[in-house]
N, C-alpha and C positions, 0 to 999 in steps of 0.2 A: 673614286675618280678614274677616268680612263687613263690607261697607260699605253705608251707606244708599243706596237706589236713587236714582240721579240721572238727569238728562237731561230731554228734552222728553216727559215722561210725565204724563198726567192720571190721578188716582186716583178711581174711582167705585165705592164698595162694595168688593167683592172682585175687581174687574176692573181690569186694566191697559189703559188706552186711550191709544194713542200719538198725539202731535201731530206728525205727519210723521216717525215713527220706525218701524223694523222691529219694535220691541217689541210692536206690536199683535198679532202672531201668538202666541197662547198655545196650546201643543200638549198640555199635560197639567196636571191639577189633582189634588192629593192632600190629603185632609182629615184632620186629627188625629182619632183615634177618640173622644176624650173632651173635648177642648177646642175648641169651635167657633171660637175666635178665631185658632187656628193653622192656616194654610193654606200649602201649597207650590204654586208654579206653575213650569212650564218654558216659556220662550219660545224663539224661534229662536236667541237669543244667550246665555241664562244661566238659572240657577235662582234663584228668589226665594222669600222667606218673609215672611209677616206674622204678628205675635203679637197684633195688636189688631184683628182682623176686617177688615183692609184699609185702615185709616187710614194706616199707614206700612208700608214694605216694605224689606227688606234684600236685597242681591244678593250671592250667594256668588262667591268668586273662582273663575275657570275651573279645572275639574279634568279636563277632557277637551278635546282639540282638535276633537272632533266635536260634533254637535248632540245634545242630550238629547231623546229621543222620548217617554219615559214615566216617571212617578214612582210610587212605592208606599211606604206607611208600614206598618211592622210593627204589626199591631193590638194585640199584647200588649206590645211594647216600642216605644212610639211615638217615642222619640228616635232610633230606627234607621230610616233612609230609604234606599231603593234608587233608582237612576237607570239606566234603560236608554238606550242611545245609538244613533246611526246610525254604524256602523262601528267602534265602540270597546267594544262589549258592555256589561258591567254594572259600576257603581260602587256602593259602599255607604258610608254615613255613620253612625257609631255615636253621634254627638253633635249631632243636630238640624241637620245640614248644615254644621257648621263645618269638618269635615275629611272628605275622600272618598278611598277607596282602591279600586283595581280588584279585582274578584272574578270572574276569568275562567278559572280553572283548569278545563280540561275542555271549555270552549266552543270551537267551531271558531275557527281563527285569524282569520277575517274574518267574524264575524257582522255582516251588513250592516245589520240593522235589528231592534231589540228592540221588539216591538209591545205586549206586555202582561206584567205581573208579578202573580202571585196567590199567596196564602198558604193553607196548610192551616189550617182554623179552630181546630184543637186544638193543633197543633204548628207554630209559625211558623218553625221552622228548616227546615221542608219547604216549598219554594218551586217554583213552576212558571213557565216562560217560554214565550211564543209569539214566535218569531222568523222571519225570512225564510229561515233555513236549517233550520227544524224546531222541534220541541218539546223542551225540556230540563227537568231536575229537579235540584234540590239538596236534600240531606238534612241539610246542616250550615250553614244560614244563608248560602249563597252561596259558601262557601270552595271547593267543588268542584261541578262540574256534569256530568250525564250526559245524552246524547241519548236521547229516548224517541219513536221513530218507527215502531216495529214495527206493521205493518198499514197505514201511510200510504204505500202503494206509488205512488200516482198523483201525489202532491204533495210539495213541500218547504217551501212558504211557508205558515206557520201565522200567521194574521192575529189570532186572539184565542183565549182559553182561559178556561174557567170551571169551577166545580165545584158539585156538589149539596151544600149545607151540611148537609142532613139525612143524607146518605150520602156523606161526603167522598172515598170511593174512586171515586166516579162523577165522571168528568170529561168535558167536551165541548170540542172544538176546532173552530174555524172556519178554513177554509183557502180557497185559490184553487180547490180542487176540491170544495167543499161542506163538510158537517159529518161529524165523527167522534165516537164515544163510546168511553170506556174504563171498564170496570167493575172494574179492578184497579189503580187509582191511577196510570194512565199507562203501565203496562208494555206493554200491547197496546191497539190501537185498531181499531175497526170502522166502516166507512163507513155513514153514516145519511143517505142522500139521497132516500129515497122521498118523492115528492110535491114535492120541490124543483125538480128538473130531470131530464129523461131522460138516462141515461148517454151515449147516442150524441151528444146535443147537447153535453153537458158535455165529452166527450172530443174532440169535433171542434174546439172553439174555446175551451176553458176559460171557458165563458160565464157562470159563476156565481162570485161572490166572497162570502164570509160576513164581514161587518164586525164583528158583535157577537152574543154569545149571552147569554141570561139564563135562569136556572132559577127558577121560582116558589118563594119561600121557604116557602110553606105546603103546596104540593102538588108533590112532586118529579116527578110524571109530566108536568107542564106545562113546556115549554121554548119560548123564543122565539128566532128567528133573524132578525137584520137583514141583508139581503143586497142585492146589486146588482140583484136582480130584485124587490125589495119585502120586506114583512114576512111572516114565516111563524110558525105556531104548531104545536107537537106536543103531543098529549095522552097520548102513550105513550113518553116518554123518548127522543124522536127517531126512533123506528122508522118513523113516517110523519108528514109535514108537510102542512099546508094553508095556503094563502095567506089572510091577513086584511088589513084596512086598505087595500083596493084603492082607496079614494077619498082616501088621504092626500095624493096629488099635486094634488088639486083645490083 
């Protein structure tokens, strides 16, 4: 059962601020799709939930021996919550976090880090994972997973994944070897690094990591990439990138 969050923790709005505690490190936030008072957060030690906009929090009993790295709420069934972990793959709660079950069939035995979980906008049984051992897909709400790495010959670490909500079969993956696009729902991938970094430089030192990708919700041609070399924008679905925001560091 969930217990009220205790210990040397100060509550300010929706943030957990530690008073000399490891709980200061919040690694993931998941917002309820229709009730702004319900928020889940993962810290280095546990998963927490507020039902009153952050005034009080409950801490769920541990369901994994490993650290939770990312959280995601099913946008059509918001009582269903997924947790990706470091070294223990995926857990799923059907009841708002009260109970958690492993959903790892088909995942590699030692998925070392789940980086991101995303849902198909029309069918939330269709789920995509970005992990340190590749991209995976589930067609049945996480009960079974299949690897989807065809075309990603140069890399195995997928850092992030996103889709075009206007054309949900179009997916983008960020990796330690740049960006990839899939036009067939993740079945095959094509490298899209034009303008990001020359191949000879990338292959020599794996010198570019993509941390986050975002597709413009009104114009699917526009995609943004946050990378270790700065912020990039594509106006043609990732076929070519140009750097923007060169003065962000100033």
